[in-house]
LUMSE-26180 format. One record per residue: residue number from 0; residue in one letter; x, y, z of N, C-alpha, C, CB in turn. Coordinates in nm, 2 decimals. Atoms other than C-alpha are relative to their C-alpha. Glycine has a CB too. Example, Ala and Ser with C-alpha at 12.3 -4.5 7.8 and 13.67 -1.06 7.14 Angstrom:
2
<num->0; residu->A; npx->0.09; npy->-0.12; npz->0.00; capx->1.23; capy->-0.45; capz->0.78; cpx->0.09; cpy->0.12; cpz->0.00; cbpx->-0.10; cbpy->0.00; cbpz->0.12> .
<num->1; residu->S; npx->-0.09; npy->-0.11; npz->0.00; capx->1.37; capy->-0.11; capz->0.71; cpx->-0.08; cpy->0.11; cpz->0.08; cbpx->0.04; cbpy->0.05; cbpz->-0.14> .
//
This chain:
117
<num->0; residu->M; npx->0.03; npy->-0.14; npz->-0.02; capx->-7.86; capy->16.10; capz->2.49; cpx->0.04; cpy->0.08; cpz->-0.12; cbpx->0.08; cbpy->0.05; cbpz->0.13> .
<num->1; residu->S; npx->-0.03; npy->-0.09; npz->0.12; capx->-7.88; capy->16.36; capz->2.21; cpx->0.04; cpy->0.14; cpz->0.05; cbpx->-0.13; cbpy->0.01; cbpz->-0.09> .
<num->2; residu->V; npx->-0.05; npy->-0.13; npz->-0.03; capx->-7.70; capy->16.69; capz->2.21; cpx->-0.01; cpy->0.09; cpz->-0.12; cbpx->0.15; cbpy->-0.01; cbpz->0.04> .
<num->3; residu->C; npx->0.01; npy->-0.10; npz->0.11; capx->-7.75; capy->17.01; capz->2.01; cpx->0.14; cpy->0.05; cpz->-0.03; cbpx->-0.09; cbpy->0.12; cbpz->0.04> .
<num->4; residu->P; npx->-0.14; npy->-0.05; npz->0.03; capx->-7.42; capy->17.09; capz->1.83; cpx->0.02; cpy->0.15; cpz->0.01; cbpx->0.03; cbpy->-0.05; cbpz->-0.14> .
<num->5; residu->N; npx->-0.01; npy->-0.15; npz->-0.01; capx->-7.50; capy->17.46; capz->1.84; cpx->-0.02; cpy->0.05; cpz->0.14; cbpx->-0.11; cbpy->0.06; cbpz->-0.09> .
<num->6; residu->C; npx->0.04; npy->-0.05; npz->-0.13; capx->-7.65; capy->17.51; capz->2.19; cpx->0.07; cpy->-0.07; cpz->0.11; cbpx->-0.15; cbpy->-0.01; cbpz->0.02> .
<num->7; residu->D; npx->-0.07; npy->0.09; npz->-0.10; capx->-7.46; capy->17.23; capz->2.37; cpx->-0.10; cpy->-0.06; cpz->0.11; cbpx->0.11; cbpy->0.07; cbpz->0.07> .
<num->8; residu->Y; npx->0.10; npy->0.05; npz->-0.10; capx->-7.79; capy->17.13; capz->2.55; cpx->-0.02; cpy->-0.15; cpz->-0.03; cbpx->-0.13; cbpy->0.08; cbpz->-0.01> .
<num->9; residu->E; npx->0.03; npy->0.14; npz->0.01; capx->-7.87; capy->16.76; capz->2.61; cpx->-0.15; cpy->-0.02; cpz->0.00; cbpx->0.07; cbpy->-0.08; cbpz->0.11> .
<num->10; residu->Y; npx->0.14; npy->0.03; npz->0.00; capx->-8.21; capy->16.61; capz->2.53; cpx->-0.02; cpy->-0.15; cpz->0.01; cbpx->-0.06; cbpy->0.05; cbpz->-0.14> .
<num->11; residu->V; npx->0.04; npy->0.14; npz->-0.02; capx->-8.39; capy->16.29; capz->2.61; cpx->-0.02; cpy->-0.07; cpz->-0.13; cbpx->-0.13; cbpy->-0.01; cbpz->0.09> .
<num->12; residu->E; npx->0.02; npy->0.08; npz->0.12; capx->-8.42; capy->16.01; capz->2.36; cpx->-0.14; cpy->0.03; cpz->-0.06; cbpx->0.01; cbpy->-0.15; cbpz->0.03> .
<num->13; residu->G; npx->0.12; npy->-0.03; npz->0.08; capx->-8.68; capy->16.07; capz->2.09; cpx->-0.01; cpy->0.14; cpz->-0.05; cbpx->-0.12; cbpy->-0.02; cbpz->0.09> .
<num->14; residu->I; npx->-0.01; npy->-0.13; npz->0.05; capx->-8.61; capy->16.44; capz->2.05; cpx->0.11; cpy->0.00; cpz->-0.11; cbpx->0.03; cbpy->0.11; cbpz->0.11> .
<num->15; residu->T; npx->-0.09; npy->0.01; npz->0.11; capx->-8.44; capy->16.49; capz->1.71; cpx->0.04; cpy->0.14; cpz->-0.05; cbpx->-0.05; cbpy->-0.07; cbpz->-0.11> .
<num->16; residu->I; npx->-0.03; npy->-0.14; npz->0.04; capx->-8.45; capy->16.87; capz->1.66; cpx->0.01; cpy->0.09; cpz->0.12; cbpx->-0.11; cbpy->0.05; cbpz->-0.10> .
<num->17; residu->C; npx->-0.02; npy->-0.09; npz->-0.11; capx->-8.33; capy->17.14; capz->1.90; cpx->-0.12; cpy->0.10; cpz->0.00; cbpx->0.14; cbpy->0.07; cbpz->0.00> .
<num->18; residu->P; npx->0.12; npy->-0.09; npz->0.00; capx->-8.64; capy->17.34; capz->2.01; cpx->0.05; cpy->0.15; cpz->0.01; cbpx->-0.08; cbpy->-0.03; cbpz->0.12> .
<num->19; residu->D; npx->-0.05; npy->-0.14; npz->-0.01; capx->-8.42; capy->17.65; capz->2.06; cpx->0.05; cpy->0.05; cpz->-0.13; cbpx->0.12; cbpy->0.01; cbpz->0.10> .
<num->20; residu->C; npx->-0.06; npy->-0.06; npz->0.12; capx->-8.22; capy->17.68; capz->1.74; cpx->-0.04; cpy->-0.08; cpz->-0.13; cbpx->0.15; cbpy->-0.01; cbpz->0.01> .
<num->21; residu->G; npx->0.05; npy->0.08; npz->0.11; capx->-8.38; capy->17.41; capz->1.51; cpx->0.11; cpy->-0.09; cpz->-0.07; cbpx->-0.04; cbpy->0.10; cbpz->-0.11> .
<num->22; residu->A; npx->-0.11; npy->0.09; npz->0.06; capx->-8.05; capy->17.22; capz->1.45; cpx->-0.04; cpy->-0.15; cpz->0.03; cbpx->0.14; cbpy->0.03; cbpz->0.06> .
<num->23; residu->A; npx->0.02; npy->0.15; npz->-0.02; capx->-8.06; capy->16.84; capz->1.41; cpx->0.09; cpy->-0.04; cpz->0.12; cbpx->0.04; cbpy->-0.08; cbpz->-0.13> .
<num->24; residu->L; npx->-0.08; npy->0.04; npz->-0.11; capx->-7.94; capy->16.68; capz->1.73; cpx->0.09; cpy->-0.12; cpz->-0.04; cbpx->-0.09; cbpy->-0.05; cbpz->0.12> .
<num->25; residu->V; npx->-0.10; npy->0.11; npz->0.03; capx->-7.64; capy->16.44; capz->1.73; cpx->0.01; cpy->-0.08; cpz->0.13; cbpx->0.14; cbpy->0.06; cbpz->-0.04> .
<num->26; residu->D; npx->-0.03; npy->0.09; npz->-0.11; capx->-7.56; capy->16.14; capz->1.95; cpx->0.12; cpy->0.06; cpz->0.07; cbpx->0.02; cbpy->-0.14; cbpz->-0.05> .
<num->27; residu->E; npx->-0.11; npy->-0.06; npz->-0.08; capx->-7.34; capy->16.25; capz->2.24; cpx->0.14; cpy->-0.06; cpz->-0.03; cbpx->-0.03; cbpy->-0.02; cbpz->0.14> .
<num->28; residu->K; npx->-0.13; npy->0.06; npz->0.03; capx->-7.06; capy->16.01; capz->2.12; cpx->0.06; cpy->0.07; cpz->-0.12; cbpx->-0.02; cbpy->-0.15; cbpz->-0.03> .
<num->29; residu->Y; npx->-0.05; npy->-0.08; npz->0.11; capx->-7.03; capy->16.23; capz->1.81; cpx->0.02; cpy->0.15; cpz->0.03; cbpx->-0.09; cbpy->-0.02; cbpz->-0.12> .
<num->30; residu->F; npx->0.00; npy->-0.14; npz->-0.03; capx->-7.05; capy->16.56; capz->1.99; cpx->0.14; cpy->0.04; cpz->0.05; cbpx->-0.10; cbpy->0.03; cbpz->0.11> .
<num->31; residu->I; npx->-0.13; npy->-0.05; npz->-0.05; capx->-6.73; capy->16.76; capz->2.03; cpx->-0.03; cpy->0.12; cpz->0.10; cbpx->0.08; cbpy->0.06; cbpz->-0.13> .
<num->32; residu->K; npx->0.02; npy->-0.10; npz->-0.10; capx->-6.73; capy->16.96; capz->2.35; cpx->0.08; cpy->0.13; cpz->-0.05; cbpx->0.04; cbpy->-0.04; cbpz->0.14> .
<num->33; residu->P; npx->-0.07; npy->-0.12; npz->0.04; capx->-6.63; capy->17.33; capz->2.29; cpx->0.14; cpy->0.01; cpz->0.04; cbpx->-0.07; cbpy->0.12; cbpz->0.05> .
<num->34; residu->E; npx->-0.14; npy->0.00; npz->-0.04; capx->-6.31; capy->17.29; capz->2.49; cpx->0.09; cpy->-0.09; cpz->-0.08; cbpx->0.01; cbpy->-0.03; cbpz->0.15> .
<num->35; residu->E; npx->-0.08; npy->0.09; npz->0.08; capx->-6.20; capy->17.00; capz->2.27; cpx->0.01; cpy->0.05; cpz->-0.15; cbpx->-0.07; cbpy->-0.14; cbpz->0.00> .
<num->36; residu->W; npx->0.01; npy->-0.05; npz->0.14; capx->-6.28; capy->17.20; capz->1.95; cpx->0.11; cpy->0.11; cpz->-0.02; cbpx->-0.14; cbpy->0.05; cbpz->-0.04> .
<num->37; residu->T; npx->-0.10; npy->-0.10; npz->0.03; capx->-5.96; capy->17.37; capz->1.83; cpx->0.05; cpy->-0.03; cpz->-0.14; cbpx->0.11; cbpy->0.01; cbpz->0.10> .
<num->38; residu->E; npx->-0.06; npy->0.03; npz->0.13; capx->-5.81; capy->17.41; capz->1.49; cpx->0.12; cpy->-0.09; cpz->0.00; cbpx->0.03; cbpy->0.13; cbpz->-0.07> .
<num->39; residu->E; npx->-0.12; npy->0.08; npz->-0.02; capx->-5.51; capy->17.23; capz->1.62; cpx->-0.04; cpy->-0.15; cpz->0.00; cbpx->0.08; cbpy->0.03; cbpz->0.12> .
<num->40; residu->N; npx->0.04; npy->0.14; npz->-0.01; capx->-5.71; capy->16.91; capz->1.67; cpx->-0.08; cpy->-0.06; cpz->-0.11; cbpx->-0.09; cbpy->-0.01; cbpz->0.12> .
<num->41; residu->W; npx->0.09; npy->0.05; npz->0.10; capx->-5.96; capy->16.88; capz->1.38; cpx->0.02; cpy->0.07; cpz->-0.13; cbpx->-0.14; cbpy->0.01; cbpz->0.04> .
<num->42; residu->E; npx->-0.02; npy->-0.06; npz->0.14; capx->-5.95; capy->16.94; capz->1.00; cpx->-0.12; cpy->-0.05; cpz->-0.08; cbpx->0.13; cbpy->-0.04; cbpz->-0.06> .
<num->43; residu->V; npx->0.11; npy->0.03; npz->0.09; capx->-6.23; capy->16.95; capz->0.75; cpx->0.05; cpy->-0.08; cpz->-0.12; cbpx->-0.07; cbpy->0.13; cbpz->-0.05> .
<num->44; residu->V; npx->-0.04; npy->0.09; npz->0.11; capx->-6.21; capy->16.67; capz->0.49; cpx->-0.11; cpy->-0.01; cpz->-0.11; cbpx->0.04; cbpy->-0.14; cbpz->0.05> .
<num->45; residu->F; npx->0.11; npy->0.01; npz->0.10; capx->-6.55; capy->16.70; capz->0.32; cpx->-0.11; cpy->0.10; cpz->0.04; cbpx->-0.05; cbpy->-0.15; cbpz->0.00> .
<num->46; residu->T; npx->0.12; npy->-0.08; npz->-0.02; capx->-6.84; capy->16.94; capz->0.29; cpx->-0.11; cpy->-0.03; cpz->-0.09; cbpx->0.04; cbpy->0.15; cbpz->-0.01> .
<num->47; residu->S; npx->0.12; npy->0.03; npz->0.08; capx->-7.19; capy->16.91; capz->0.16; cpx->-0.11; cpy->0.09; cpz->0.05; cbpx->-0.04; cbpy->-0.15; cbpz->0.01> .
<num->48; residu->G; npx->0.12; npy->-0.07; npz->-0.04; capx->-7.52; capy->17.08; capz->0.17; cpx->-0.11; cpy->-0.09; cpz->0.06; cbpx->-0.06; cbpy->0.07; cbpz->-0.12> .
<num->49; residu->Y; npx->0.10; npy->0.10; npz->-0.05; capx->-7.69; capy->16.76; capz->0.28; cpx->0.06; cpy->-0.08; cpz->0.13; cbpx->-0.03; cbpy->-0.10; cbpz->-0.11> .
<num->50; residu->E; npx->-0.05; npy->0.07; npz->-0.12; capx->-7.66; capy->16.62; capz->0.64; cpx->0.01; cpy->-0.15; cpz->-0.02; cbpx->-0.10; cbpy->0.03; cbpz->0.11> .
<num->51; residu->Y; npx->0.00; npy->0.14; npz->0.02; capx->-7.75; capy->16.27; capz->0.53; cpx->0.13; cpy->-0.05; cpz->-0.07; cbpx->-0.12; cbpy->-0.05; cbpz->-0.07> .
<num->52; residu->E; npx->-0.12; npy->0.04; npz->0.08; capx->-7.45; capy->16.26; capz->0.29; cpx->0.12; cpy->0.00; cpz->0.10; cbpx->0.02; cbpy->0.09; cbpz->-0.11> .
<num->53; residu->V; npx->-0.11; npy->-0.01; npz->-0.10; capx->-7.21; capy->16.37; capz->0.57; cpx->-0.01; cpy->-0.11; cpz->0.10; cbpx->0.01; cbpy->0.14; cbpz->0.06> .
<num->54; residu->E; npx->0.02; npy->0.11; npz->-0.10; capx->-7.37; capy->16.13; capz->0.82; cpx->0.05; cpy->-0.13; cpz->-0.05; cbpx->-0.14; cbpy->0.00; cbpz->0.04> .
<num->55; residu->M; npx->-0.04; npy->0.13; npz->0.06; capx->-7.32; capy->15.83; capz->0.59; cpx->0.15; cpy->-0.01; cpz->-0.01; cbpx->-0.07; cbpy->-0.02; cbpz->-0.13> .
<num->56; residu->L; npx->-0.15; npy->0.00; npz->0.01; capx->-6.96; capy->15.93; capz->0.52; cpx->0.07; cpy->-0.01; cpz->0.14; cbpx->0.05; cbpy->0.12; cbpz->-0.07> .
<num->57; residu->R; npx->-0.06; npy->0.01; npz->-0.13; capx->-6.89; capy->15.98; capz->0.89; cpx->-0.01; cpy->-0.14; cpz->0.05; cbpx->-0.08; cbpy->0.10; cbpz->0.10> .
<num->58; residu->D; npx->0.02; npy->0.14; npz->-0.04; capx->-7.04; capy->15.64; capz->0.97; cpx->0.10; cpy->-0.10; cpz->-0.06; cbpx->-0.14; cbpy->-0.04; cbpz->-0.02> .
<num->59; residu->N; npx->-0.10; npy->0.08; npz->0.08; capx->-6.82; capy->15.48; capz->0.70; cpx->0.14; cpy->0.01; cpz->0.06; cbpx->-0.01; cbpy->0.03; cbpz->-0.15> .
<num->60; residu->L; npx->-0.13; npy->-0.02; npz->-0.06; capx->-6.51; capy->15.64; capz->0.84; cpx->0.01; cpy->-0.06; cpz->0.14; cbpx->0.03; cbpy->0.16; cbpz->0.01> .
<num->61; residu->E; npx->0.00; npy->0.06; npz->-0.13; capx->-6.60; capy->15.54; capz->1.19; cpx->0.01; cpy->-0.15; cpz->-0.01; cbpx->-0.13; cbpy->0.03; cbpz->0.08> .
<num->62; residu->G; npx->-0.01; npy->0.15; npz->0.02; capx->-6.65; capy->15.18; capz->1.07; cpx->0.14; cpy->-0.04; cpz->-0.04; cbpx->-0.10; cbpy->-0.04; cbpz->-0.11> .
<num->63; residu->A; npx->-0.14; npy->0.03; npz->0.04; capx->-6.30; capy->15.20; capz->0.92; cpx->0.10; cpy->0.03; cpz->0.11; cbpx->0.04; cbpy->0.07; cbpz->-0.13> .
<num->64; residu->G; npx->-0.09; npy->-0.03; npz->-0.11; capx->-6.15; capy->15.30; capz->1.25; cpx->0.05; cpy->0.15; cpz->0.00; cbpx->0.11; cbpy->-0.09; cbpz->0.00> .
<num->65; residu->I; npx->-0.05; npy->-0.14; npz->0.00; capx->-6.11; capy->15.67; capz->1.17; cpx->-0.11; cpy->0.09; cpz->0.07; cbpx->0.02; cbpy->0.05; cbpz->-0.15> .
<num->66; residu->P; npx->0.10; npy->-0.09; npz->-0.07; capx->-6.28; capy->15.90; capz->1.43; cpx->-0.03; cpy->0.12; cpz->-0.08; cbpx->0.06; cbpy->0.04; cbpz->0.14> .
<num->67; residu->A; npx->0.05; npy->-0.11; npz->0.08; capx->-6.49; capy->16.16; capz->1.26; cpx->-0.12; cpy->0.07; cpz->0.07; cbpx->-0.03; cbpy->-0.04; cbpz->-0.14> .
<num->68; residu->T; npx->0.11; npy->-0.07; npz->-0.05; capx->-6.75; capy->16.42; capz->1.35; cpx->-0.05; cpy->0.10; cpz->-0.10; cbpx->0.03; cbpy->0.07; cbpz->0.14> .
<num->69; residu->M; npx->0.07; npy->-0.09; npz->0.09; capx->-6.99; capy->16.66; capz->1.18; cpx->-0.01; cpy->0.14; cpz->0.07; cbpx->-0.13; cbpy->-0.05; cbpz->-0.04> .
<num->70; residu->L; npx->0.03; npy->-0.14; npz->-0.05; capx->-7.03; capy->17.04; capz->1.21; cpx->-0.10; cpy->0.06; cpz->-0.10; cbpx->0.13; cbpy->0.09; cbpz->0.01> .
<num->71; residu->S; npx->0.10; npy->-0.05; npz->0.09; capx->-7.35; capy->17.17; capz->1.07; cpx->-0.01; cpy->0.15; cpz->0.02; cbpx->-0.14; cbpy->-0.06; cbpz->0.03> .
<num->72; residu->Q; npx->0.01; npy->-0.14; npz->-0.01; capx->-7.37; capy->17.54; capz->0.99; cpx->-0.12; cpy->0.05; cpz->-0.08; cbpx->0.13; cbpy->0.07; cbpz->-0.05> .
<num->73; residu->K; npx->0.12; npy->-0.03; npz->0.06; capx->-7.73; capy->17.58; capz->0.89; cpx->-0.04; cpy->0.14; cpz->0.04; cbpx->-0.11; cbpy->-0.10; cbpz->0.02> .
<num->74; residu->D; npx->0.05; npy->-0.13; npz->-0.03; capx->-7.87; capy->17.93; capz->0.87; cpx->-0.14; cpy->0.02; cpz->-0.05; cbpx->0.09; cbpy->0.12; cbpz->-0.06> .
<num->75; residu->R; npx->0.14; npy->0.00; npz->0.03; capx->-8.25; capy->17.92; capz->0.88; cpx->-0.05; cpy->0.15; cpz->0.01; cbpx->-0.08; cbpy->-0.09; cbpz->0.08> .
<num->76; residu->N; npx->0.05; npy->-0.13; npz->-0.03; capx->-8.27; capy->18.29; capz->0.97; cpx->0.03; cpy->0.10; cpz->-0.11; cbpx->0.06; cbpy->0.05; cbpz->0.13> .
<num->77; residu->F; npx->-0.04; npy->-0.09; npz->0.11; capx->-8.12; capy->18.43; capz->0.65; cpx->-0.13; cpy->0.03; cpz->-0.09; cbpx->0.10; cbpy->-0.07; cbpz->-0.09> .
<num->78; residu->P; npx->0.12; npy->-0.04; npz->0.06; capx->-8.40; capy->18.63; capz->0.48; cpx->0.00; cpy->-0.01; cpz->-0.15; cbpx->-0.04; cbpy->0.14; cbpz->0.04> .
<num->79; residu->A; npx->0.00; npy->0.02; npz->0.14; capx->-8.38; capy->18.48; capz->0.13; cpx->-0.04; cpy->-0.14; cpz->-0.03; cbpx->0.14; cbpy->0.03; cbpz->-0.06> .
<num->80; residu->P; npx->0.04; npy->0.13; npz->0.03; capx->-8.51; capy->18.18; capz->-0.05; cpx->0.12; cpy->-0.09; cpz->-0.03; cbpx->-0.09; cbpy->-0.01; cbpz->-0.12> .
<num->81; residu->G; npx->-0.11; npy->0.09; npz->0.02; capx->-8.29; capy->17.87; capz->-0.08; cpx->0.05; cpy->-0.06; cpz->0.12; cbpx->0.11; cbpy->0.07; cbpz->-0.08> .
<num->82; residu->D; npx->-0.07; npy->0.07; npz->-0.11; capx->-8.08; capy->17.65; capz->0.14; cpx->0.14; cpy->0.04; cpz->0.01; cbpx->-0.02; cbpy->-0.15; cbpz->-0.01> .
<num->83; residu->F; npx->-0.14; npy->-0.04; npz->-0.02; capx->-7.76; capy->17.80; capz->0.27; cpx->0.08; cpy->-0.08; cpz->0.10; cbpx->0.00; cbpy->0.15; cbpz->0.05> .
<num->84; residu->S; npx->-0.07; npy->0.08; npz->-0.10; capx->-7.66; capy->17.51; capz->0.48; cpx->0.13; cpy->-0.06; cpz->-0.05; cbpx->-0.10; cbpy->-0.12; cbpz->0.04> .
<num->85; residu->V; npx->-0.13; npy->0.06; npz->0.02; capx->-7.31; capy->17.38; capz->0.50; cpx->0.03; cpy->-0.10; cpz->0.11; cbpx->0.12; cbpy->0.11; cbpz->-0.01> .
<num->86; residu->V; npx->-0.03; npy->0.11; npz->-0.10; capx->-7.23; capy->17.05; capz->0.67; cpx->0.14; cpy->-0.05; cpz->-0.03; cbpx->-0.11; cbpy->-0.11; cbpz->0.00> .
<num->87; residu->K; npx->-0.14; npy->0.04; npz->0.02; capx->-6.87; capy->16.97; capz->0.73; cpx->0.03; cpy->-0.13; cpz->0.08; cbpx->0.09; cbpy->0.11; cbpz->0.06> .
<num->88; residu->L; npx->-0.05; npy->0.12; npz->-0.06; capx->-6.70; capy->16.64; capz->0.81; cpx->0.14; cpy->0.03; cpz->0.04; cbpx->-0.01; cbpy->-0.12; cbpz->-0.10> .
<num->89; residu->L; npx->-0.13; npy->-0.03; npz->-0.06; capx->-6.40; capy->16.67; capz->1.04; cpx->0.06; cpy->-0.13; cpz->0.05; cbpx->-0.01; cbpy->0.10; cbpz->0.10> .
<num->90; residu->V; npx->-0.07; npy->0.10; npz->-0.06; capx->-6.13; capy->16.43; capz->1.14; cpx->0.12; cpy->0.06; cpz->0.07; cbpx->0.05; cbpy->-0.11; cbpz->-0.11> .
<num->91; residu->H; npx->-0.12; npy->-0.05; npz->-0.07; capx->-5.83; capy->16.45; capz->1.37; cpx->0.11; cpy->0.02; cpz->-0.10; cbpx->0.05; cbpy->-0.11; cbpz->0.11> .
<num->92; residu->K; npx->-0.10; npy->-0.04; npz->0.10; capx->-5.53; capy->16.61; capz->1.19; cpx->0.09; cpy->-0.12; cpz->-0.03; cbpx->0.08; cbpy->0.11; cbpz->0.06> .
<num->93; residu->E; npx->-0.08; npy->0.11; npz->0.03; capx->-5.33; capy->16.29; capz->1.22; cpx->-0.07; cpy->-0.11; cpz->-0.09; cbpx->0.05; cbpy->-0.07; cbpz->0.13> .
<num->94; residu->D; npx->0.07; npy->0.09; npz->0.09; capx->-5.60; capy->16.10; capz->1.03; cpx->-0.04; cpy->0.05; cpz->-0.13; cbpx->-0.13; cbpy->-0.04; cbpz->0.08> .
<num->95; residu->I; npx->0.04; npy->-0.07; npz->0.12; capx->-5.64; capy->16.34; capz->0.74; cpx->0.03; cpy->-0.09; cpz->-0.12; cbpx->0.07; cbpy->0.13; cbpz->-0.02> .
<num->96; residu->Q; npx->-0.03; npy->0.08; npz->0.12; capx->-5.46; capy->16.13; capz->0.48; cpx->-0.07; cpy->-0.13; cpz->-0.01; cbpx->0.15; cbpy->-0.03; cbpz->0.00> .
<num->97; residu->N; npx->0.08; npy->0.12; npz->0.00; capx->-5.63; capy->15.81; capz->0.58; cpx->-0.14; cpy->0.03; cpz->-0.04; cbpx->0.01; cbpy->-0.07; cbpz->0.14> .
<num->98; residu->A; npx->0.14; npy->-0.04; npz->0.03; capx->-5.97; capy->15.98; capz->0.57; cpx->-0.01; cpy->0.03; cpz->-0.15; cbpx->-0.04; cbpy->0.11; cbpz->0.09> .
<num->99; residu->L; npx->0.01; npy->-0.03; npz->0.14; capx->-5.90; capy->16.13; capz->0.23; cpx->0.01; cpy->-0.12; cpz->-0.10; cbpx->0.11; cbpy->0.11; cbpz->-0.04> .
<num->100; residu->N; npx->-0.02; npy->0.12; npz->0.08; capx->-5.78; capy->15.80; capz->0.09; cpx->-0.13; cpy->-0.08; cpz->0.00; cbpx->0.12; cbpy->-0.08; cbpz->0.05> .
<num->101; residu->F; npx->0.12; npy->0.08; npz->-0.02; capx->-6.09; capy->15.63; capz->0.23; cpx->-0.11; cpy->0.06; cpz->-0.08; cbpx->-0.04; cbpy->-0.01; cbpz->0.15> .
<num->102; residu->I; npx->0.10; npy->-0.07; npz->0.07; capx->-6.32; capy->15.89; capz->0.08; cpx->0.02; cpy->-0.02; cpz->-0.15; cbpx->0.00; cbpy->0.15; cbpz->0.03> .
<num->103; residu->E; npx->-0.03; npy->0.03; npz->0.14; capx->-6.15; capy->15.85; capz->-0.26; cpx->-0.04; cpy->-0.14; cpz->-0.04; cbpx->0.15; cbpy->0.03; cbpz->-0.03> .
<num->104; residu->Q; npx->0.04; npy->0.14; npz->0.03; capx->-6.20; capy->15.47; capz->-0.25; cpx->-0.15; cpy->-0.01; cpz->-0.01; cbpx->0.06; cbpy->-0.09; cbpz->0.11> .
<num->105; residu->L; npx->0.15; npy->0.01; npz->0.00; capx->-6.57; capy->15.52; capz->-0.17; cpx->-0.05; cpy->0.06; cpz->-0.13; cbpx->-0.06; cbpy->0.07; cbpz->0.12> .
<num->106; residu->R; npx->0.04; npy->-0.07; npz->0.13; capx->-6.60; capy->15.76; capz->-0.47; cpx->0.02; cpy->-0.09; cpz->-0.12; cbpx->0.07; cbpy->0.13; cbpz->-0.02> .
<num->107; residu->N; npx->-0.03; npy->0.10; npz->0.11; capx->-6.43; capy->15.51; capz->-0.70; cpx->-0.09; cpy->-0.11; cpz->0.00; cbpx->0.15; cbpy->-0.05; cbpz->0.02> .
<num->108; residu->Q; npx->0.09; npy->0.11; npz->-0.01; capx->-6.65; capy->15.23; capz->-0.58; cpx->-0.14; cpy->0.05; cpz->-0.05; cbpx->-0.02; cbpy->-0.06; cbpz->0.14> .
<num->109; residu->S; npx->0.13; npy->-0.06; npz->0.04; capx->-6.96; capy->15.45; capz->-0.64; cpx->0.00; cpy->0.02; cpz->-0.15; cbpx->-0.03; cbpy->0.13; cbpz->0.07> .
<num->110; residu->S; npx->-0.01; npy->-0.02; npz->0.14; capx->-6.84; capy->15.54; capz->-0.99; cpx->0.00; cpy->-0.13; cpz->-0.08; cbpx->0.13; cbpy->0.07; cbpz->-0.04> .
<num->111; residu->D; npx->0.01; npy->0.14; npz->0.06; capx->-6.78; capy->15.17; capz->-1.07; cpx->-0.14; cpy->-0.06; cpz->0.00; cbpx->0.10; cbpy->-0.09; cbpz->0.07> .
<num->112; residu->L; npx->0.14; npy->0.05; npz->0.00; capx->-7.13; capy->15.08; capz->-0.96; cpx->-0.09; cpy->0.07; cpz->-0.10; cbpx->-0.05; cbpy->0.01; cbpz->0.14> .
<num->113; residu->Q; npx->0.08; npy->-0.08; npz->0.10; capx->-7.28; capy->15.36; capz->-1.17; cpx->0.03; cpy->-0.05; cpz->-0.14; cbpx->0.02; cbpy->0.15; cbpz->0.02> .
<num->114; residu->E; npx->-0.04; npy->0.04; npz->0.14; capx->-7.09; capy->15.24; capz->-1.48; cpx->-0.06; cpy->-0.14; cpz->-0.03; cbpx->0.15; cbpy->0.00; cbpz->-0.01> .
<num->115; residu->E; npx->0.05; npy->0.13; npz->0.02; capx->-7.21; capy->14.88; capz->-1.43; cpx->-0.15; cpy->0.01; cpz->-0.03; cbpx->0.02; cbpy->-0.08; cbpz->0.12> .
<num->116; residu->E; npx->0.15; npy->-0.01; npz->0.03; capx->-7.58; capy->15.00; capz->-1.44; cpx->-0.02; cpy->0.04; cpz->-0.13; cbpx->-0.07; cbpy->0.09; cbpz->0.10> .
//
């Protein structure tokens, strides 16, 4: 089941964009219910303008056993050219250091691969 991170509505499989607000839907296992979302529970460890970048990083963290979720703050209604989207990657506060270390390791591996080319 897919859920809109902005509207909290659930949609059947196959729907990928919320028809109400235009946000990309997320799998319900990654959805944070509003009552669970508090600053005491989650902390931003990475931001990007690209959803795919944050999704890949989230999936890598999940694979390493670090629960993570995304918060997309796209504003398609802003009357100006350009993309003002901000996508945040959040982890539980007790996992911040592990997540930051993991992200740094990924960056180092990426740099090493680029140098080899």
